[in-house]
C-alpha positions in Angstrom: -6.7 87.7 68.6 -3.7 85.4 69.1 -3.8 81.8 69.4 -1.8 79.9 72.0 -0.9 76.3 71.1 0.2 73.9 73.9 1.6 70.5 72.6 2.3 67.7 75.0 4.6 64.8 74.6 5.1 62.0 76.8 8.1 59.5 76.2 8.8 61.6 72.8 5.3 61.1 71.5 2.3 63.3 71.6 0.1 62.6 74.5 -3.7 62.6 74.0 -6.3 63.2 76.8 -4.0 65.6 78.9 -6.1 68.3 80.7 -4.4 71.8 79.8 -5.4 75.1 81.4 -3.9 78.4 81.0 -3.6 80.9 84.2 -3.9 84.4 83.3 -1.6 87.0 85.1 -3.5 90.3 85.3 -2.5 93.4 87.3 -6.4 93.6 88.8 -6.8 89.9 89.5 -5.9 86.8 87.2 -8.0 83.7 86.5 -7.9 80.9 84.5 -9.3 79.3 81.4 -11.7 76.7 80.7 -9.5 73.4 80.6 -9.3 71.4 77.3 -8.0 67.9 76.5 -5.2 67.5 74.2 -6.1 65.8 70.8 -4.6 62.9 68.8 -1.6 65.1 68.1 -1.2 66.2 71.7 -2.3 69.8 71.1 -4.8 72.1 72.3 -5.6 75.7 71.3 -6.8 78.7 73.2 -7.7 82.3 72.0 -6.2 84.9 74.1 -6.1 88.7 74.1 -3.0 90.7 73.0 -0.9 91.5 75.9 -1.9 88.7 78.1 0.6 86.2 79.5 0.7 83.4 82.0 1.4 79.9 83.2 0.4 76.6 81.6 -0.8 73.7 83.7 -0.9 70.0 82.5 -2.9 67.7 84.5 -2.9 70.4 87.5 0.8 70.8 87.5 2.6 73.8 86.4 4.5 73.3 83.2 5.6 76.4 81.5 4.9 79.9 80.7 2.9 81.5 77.7 2.7 85.1 76.4 0.6 86.7 73.6 3.6 88.7 72.2 6.5 86.3 72.9 5.5 82.7 73.5 2.2 81.4 71.6 3.6 78.0 70.7 4.4 76.0 73.9 6.0 72.4 73.9 5.5 70.3 77.5 7.5 67.3 77.9 6.2 64.9 80.7 
């Protein structure tokens, strides 16, 4: 299973306590992951299935794209 790592920065520093959610884009209906809060390094980790992809949300705002084959390390600057 691939792992997607999302790292959130604000003012150039890791931002702890940010709510991160992944949206899944699927042919037969998408969905959302459970939300996780970033740790002291501004990071959260999600286990996903091969071939999945979607959008990264931070504190409810769309902030980027992820994909299990092409983009498993996402950096967000607020």
